[in-house]
N, C-alpha and C positions, 0 to 999 in steps of 0.2 A: 363956469368953465364948461365947455363942451366936452362930451365923453371921448372924442378923438384926441384931445389934447392930453387926456389923462394916461393913455395907452404908453407913450414913451416913458413916462414916469413909473408905470407898473412894471414894464420890461427892465428898467434900470435897477429898480429895488430887487427884482428877482434874479438877475444876474449878479448883484452884488452879494445877495445871500447865498448864491450858489457857490461863489468863490470861497466863502467863509466855511462852507461845509465840507469842501474837498479836502482829503488828507492824502498825504504821501508815505510811501513806505520808507521806514527807516532801518538802517542796518542793526539798530540795537535789538531787533526782534530775534536776530540770529546770532547776536554777539555772546560769546561763551568764554570765560576766563578759564584758560587751560595752561598748566604748565608743562614743560617738555616732557614727553612720555619717557618712561624708563627704558633705559637702554644698556645693554652688556658692554663691557669694556673691550678693547682691541679691535673696535671697528672704526672705520675712517668716516669722520663726520664734517661736513662742509656746509658752505652757505647754501641758501635755497636755490640760488642760480646754478650751481653745479651739482645739484642733487639727483639722484636717479629718479626721483618723482616727476621730474620735468623732462626726462629723456624719452625720445621716441623709441619704439620697440625695436625698430630694425637697428639701431645703434646698441642695444641691449642683447639681442639674439643675432650674433655674427655668423652663425653657421648658415652656409648659403643654402644647404638642403632644407634646414629648418626654415628659412626665410621663404623658399619656395612653397612649402607646405602651408605656411601661414597665409600666403597671399592667395593660394587656392582656396583656403577656408573662407577668408574674407570675401571672396568673390562668389562662392556657391553655397555656403552655409545656409540652410533653410530657416533656421532660428533667427539668425541675424536678418535675413530677408523678411520675416514676419515682423521684427522690430522696426525695419526700415518703413514697412507699409503702415505701421502704427504711427510713426512720426509723419509720414505723408498725410495721414488722416488728420493728425493736430494741427499741420500746417493749412489743410483745407478748412478747419474749424475756425482758425484764426483769420483767414481771409473772409469768412462768412461773418465774423463779428465786425469786420471793418465796412461792411456793407450796411451795416445797421445805422450808419451816420447819414446814408442817402435816402431819398424819398422812394416809395414804391409808385411807379407810373405804369399805367395800363392803357393800352390801345383797343378801343372798341369799334367794330364795324357792324351796322344794323341794317336789316331790310324787313320792313313790315307791309303786309298787304291785307287790305279790309275790303270785303266783298259783302254787300247788303242786298238781298233779294227784294224787289225785283229790278234793282238798279243793274243797268246793263254793263257798266264799266267799273272795275274795281278800283280802289283807291290805293296807291303804292307810295310809300315813303322810305327813304334810306338816309343813313347818316354816318358820320365818323366823329370820334370823340376821344379825348385825352382825359384821364383821371389821375390826379394825384392823391394818394390815400395815406392817412397816418404817417406823415412826416413828424417824427419826433424830434424836438430840439433838446439837446442834451444839457439841461439846465444844471442839474445836480451832480453830474459825472457818473451816471449809471452805465452809459453805454461806454464811456471811456474806461470804466473800471472793468467791465466785462471784456473789453478788448485787451486790457492789460492782463488780466486773468488768463485768457486764451493764449496770450504771448508766453506767459510763465509755464502754462501747460505744455506748450510746444517745446519750451526749453528743457522742461523736466523730462519730457519723453525723448528728447535728444540726449540727455544725460543717461537715461535709462538704456538707450541704444548703445552708448558708449560703453556702459557696463556690460552688455551683453558682448560687445566686441572685445573687451579686455578679458573676460572669462574665456571667450572662444580662443584667443591667443594663448592664454595660460593653459587651457586644455590641451591644445595642439603641441605646445612645448613639453607640457609634462609627460604625454604619451610618447613623444619622440624620444625624450631621453630614457623613458623606461624601455623603449625597443633597444637603444644603445646599450642599456646595462644588461638586458637579456641576451643580447647578441655575445656580449662578453662572457655571460655564464655558459652559453652554448658552446662557443669556442674553447673554453676551458675544459668542459666536459668531453669534447670531441678529442682534444689533445690527450686527455688521460685515456681515453679509450683507445687511440692510435698506439700510444706508448705501451700499454699493458697487453694489447693484442700482438704487438711486435715481439715483446718479452716472451709471451706464451708460445708464439709460433717458434721462437728461436729454442725455447726449452724443450718443446716437443720435439724438434728435430734432434736436439741433443740426446733426449731420452731414447728415441729410436735407434740412435746410434749406440747408445749403451747397451740396449737390448740386443743389438746385432753383434755385440762384443768388441765395439770398435775402441772405446775408451771408457774409463771409470769416471766417477763424478769429479775426481781431481785433474781429468784430462789425460791421464796416463793409458796407454795401450795395454789391455789386460787379455789374457788367454781366455778363451770361452769358458773354461772349467770354473773360473773364479767370478762369473757374472752374477750367479745366484746369492753370493755372499754379500751383495750390496744391501745396505741398511738405509733406513729413513735419514736423510740428510738435511741440512739447512737450505739446499737447493729446492727440496720437496716443499719445505714450508714456505719458501718465498714464492712458488709456483701457486700455491693455494692463497696465499695473501694477494697476489697479483689478480688471480681469479676474482676473489671477493671485491678487490678496487674496480675491477672491470665491470662487474655486474651492478656495483654501486653507482658508477658513472651512467651505465645503460638505464638503471632506474630513474636517474634524475634527467636524463635527456628528454623524454616524452612529456614530463611535466613543464619544462622549459619551452619545449616547441609548442605546446598548447597555450601557454602564456603569450608567447610571440603571436600566434595565430588570433587569440582574442584581442590583444591589444592593437594588432594591424586593423582588425574589423572595426573596433572602436574609433580608431583614427579616420578610417575611410568614412565612418558614419559623419564625423565632424566635416569632412571634405564633401559630404552629400554625394556619395558614389558607392555603389555596392562591392566593387572590388578596385584594386589597383596596387601597383608595386609601390612600396614605401622605401624610398631611398634615404638612407641614413650614413652618417660618417661613422667610422670606427673610433673606438674610444682613445686609442693613441694618437690618432689625429687631433681630437678635440682637446686632449690635455696638452699636446705638444704646441699647438696654435695659441694656448692660453686663453681659449674661450670661456673657460669657468674660473679664471683667476679671481681671488678674493680681494676685489678693489672696487666693491659697491660703494658709492658714496651716498651717505645718509644725512639728510638735513636735521639739525637739532630741534628747531621749533615745532610745536605741536601743529601749528597751522598749516604744516604741509599736507594735511588731510584733505585740504580743499581740492586737491588733484583728484580725488577719489570720485569716481561717477555717483556712487550712492550718497555721499555728503552733498555733491552738487544737486542732485535729484531732490534730496530732502530740503534743501533750502529753497529750490524753485518751488516745492510744494507749499512751503510757508508763504512765499510772495503770492502765490496763486489763490490761497485761502484768504489772505489780507484783502486782496483786490475784490473778491467775491463777496466778503463782509462788506466793503464799501458799496458794492452794487446792492446789496439787499438793504443796506441802510438808506441809498438814495432812492430806492422804490417806494418808500413811505411818503415822499414829498409830491407836491403836484407836477404832473407831466404836461408840458405844453405840445400841442400837436397842431400840425397844419394840414388841411384838406383843401383841394381845389378840383374843379372840373371844367371841361370845354366841350361842348356838343354842337353839331350843325346838322339839320335835318333838310332834305329837299324831296321834292316829288318827281324829278326827271332824272333818268339814269346817267345822262351825259353831264351832270353837274355835280360830281362828288365833292370837289374843291371850291365850289362856288358858295361863298360865305354871304351871299346876298339874301339868302332865304332865312330859315329860322335858326338863330344862333343862341345858344344857352350857355352861360358860364357862371361859376360860382367860386367863392374864395371864403374859407372858414378857419378861424384860429380859435383854440379854446384851452383853458386849463382845466384837468382833470384831477381832482383831490381824492384819493381812496380814503374812504371812511370806515366802512365796515366790510371785512372780506373774512369773516369767521376766524380771525387770529391769524390768517396765513402770513401776512407781511411780518408781524411780530415774531411769529415763529421762525420764518426764514432768517430774519437778522440774528435772532438768538442761536439758531443751529449754525450760521455762518461764523459767528463769534466763538462758538464752542469749537467748531472745527479748526479755527485758527489757532487756537490754544493747543489743540491736539496735535497740529502739524508741528508747533514749536517744540512741544515735548518730544515728539519723534525725532525732530532734527538733532535735538540735544543728545537724545539717546544713540542715534546714529553716529554723532560725533564721537561719543565717549566709547562706544563700542569699537570705532575705527582706530582710535588711540590705542585701545587695549590689543587689538589685532596686530597692530604694528609693533607694539612692545613684545609680545609673544613671538612673532614671527621673527623679529630679531635675535631673540634668545635661542629659538629653535635652529636658526641659521647658524649662529655661532656654534652650537652643539654639533650639528651635522657636519660642519666644516671641519671641526677639530678631529671628529670620529673618522671621517674620511682621510684625513692627513696622516693620523696614527696608523689605520689600516694600510695605507699605502706604503708606509715605512716598514711595517711587519711583513708585507707581501714582498717587499723588495728583498728583506733579509731572507725569508724563506725560499725564495726564488734562487738566491745565491747559494744557499744550503743544498737545494735540490740539485743544481748544477755541480756542485763539488762532489755529492754522493755519487752522481753519475760518472764524473771523471774517475773518482776512486774506485768505482766498480770496473770501469773499463780496464784498469791497471791491476785488478785482482786485489786491490787494498781494502775493499769493503764488500759486503753482501748486497744483494739486491733487496734484502729486508730494509737495509738503510734507505735505499733509493725509494722504496714503498712509503717508509715512514715519513719522509721528507714531502713526498709527492702528496700523501694524504693531508698533511697539514697545509700544504700549498693549495690543494683544491679547496679545503675548507675557508681558507682565508680568502682566496679569490671570489668564493661565493659572497662571503661577507663583504668584500671591498665592492662587489658589484651591487649589493643592496644599499651599501653607504653611498655609493655614487648617485643610485636613483633618489635616495633621500635627500642627498644635498642638492641636487638639481630641482627636486620638487619644492625645498624650501627657498631656493634661490629665486625660483620662479614665483612662489608664493609672496616672497618680500616684494618683488617689483610690482606684482598685482596689488599688494596691500598699499603700496605708495601711489597706486593710481594706474599703473601699466601702460603709460602713455596715452591716456584718455584724451588729453588736451591737444594731442597733435592731429 
């Protein structure tokens, strides 16, 4: 039998063996048995289809001013822009691996001149040629595995970019609601300052009238001879208490204003600008429109964590490592490469494309079996196998940590919601008590000390309620972020 007739048989055997060596990724590598995460009672649990995990962020944050800030951050944030550039780089590398399936073709133009003394006329030759070099036939799937690994790396980077996006949205929303809470504190302090200043001005005018002999502390007109008999009264005590409350409120005001200033700077940093007005809704509008109603729908199954960008990125990392392991294994087997060349040479300048002269062409195919490379191929395969196992372990750890984060965030959310609800009822009761004390004082049925006592409790509760509002909003945002934060939209 001639050697030419053996070639098809050899290729058939090689391709058959290559089909047996290729392996495919199985979901069992990232399959983890998880029970439903621990969850507190009194929360609304529904199916995965209606869960907040699959909700778009614009449907979760319904404040139009907050929505405008988030849109600005998504368009201008430099950290997110850097993540998008890394994604673009990963896409470029994937396109590069697709080109490995095609041959490398080079075009060559040549001009040679040979002059031998005393030969009067030099010898000139020129030519054109095409060279096909190192076209590797993917027998064992090495190139295909490398391409699949690049694709998974691209998807992993895309999930990481979604994680940056989710964190950015959560940070903007957290700072926004912190500003709303600080605005509420500032308005409360300003109301206390205005109220006490008005009372002190009124009492100062009254005292001047008393000194002038107009009226006594009870409001009766007295002769000037009885003015010096006036002793310390409850009115004097109320004035000092009002002055103390005034300076207490004035001491709180600079601290709140500095917190607002710093928070606005932090939010402008996320918006990638050095300054700018942060428009926000008043807390009464937010609560009246029900933007923070306790109606978050949570899915019961633990597999809802698949909406999280970190879990998606960890799974893609496992897939990438698996395909790289396959590529390292395929590199140990023979490589079939094709090489070819075509060249023409002429001695006349006007005949670049005339193939009647010297024409040279060649075609070569060969199998290269790596034998000894100082253990490089064996080490690469072992390293890729270990890396694959590491990625699987990291994926499982990420999955368990995600379930724990959801469980903890659910409990914190329930606690902060209950705290804010109870403080809201306490504030409502104290606000009514403060109004009653002012009405009684206006009818001379209570002293201003009663008003100050109710006012002090009201201010303290309002501060606590503002802090509770900020903490509740923070946990509400953290819960949506823990469930994925709209990353799949």
